[in-house]
N, C-alpha and C positions, 0 to 999 in steps of 0.2 A: 225387430227394432222398429219403433215407429217415431218419426220425426214430427215434431209439434207443428200444427198448421202455422203458428206465429213464426217460427224459425224458417219454415219453407217459404213464407211470404217475404222475407227479407234477403234470403238467399239468391244469388244469381250465379250464372257460369262466370268464372273469372276470365274466360278467353273471349267470349262474345257478348257477355252481360245478358244472355237469354234466360228464359225461365227453366226451371229444373222440375223434374217428376221423380217420385221415388220409385225405385224398381225393387222387386222382391228377390229375383235371382238372376244375377248376382245382386246382393244387397248394395245399394249405392243411389246416388242422384244422378239422373240422365238428362243431358241437354240434347234435345232434338235438332237444335239449329246447328251445332258444330259437331254432332255426332260423338260426344265424349261421355264416359261414365266416371264419375267421381266416387271411389269407394267409401264405404262407412266401415271404419274399423274401431272396435271396442265402443260402439255407439256414437262415434264422432266422425262427422263427414270430413274427408280429407280433400280440401278444396284447393289443391295445387295442380296447376296445369301439367307439370312433370309427372305427377302421380296418376293422372287420368288414363283410362283405358279406352280403347275404341269401342264405340257402340255397335254391337252386332245386331243384325235383323231379329226381332223377336224378344229383345231385352227391355223394350219399353214396357213400363207398367208390368 
């Protein structure tokens, strides 16, 4: 799943408003500022703080 660059430019972390990067495994959008991973389900980023997972070392990019 590829997130379009246009979409990635307008999305931000709902918790800290930081920049997001796409991760391959697990598939999601990572915020390095607050250490959360927002999953991508069925091609749709789930941008809910309650659904975010803690970002583990090595999951960036």
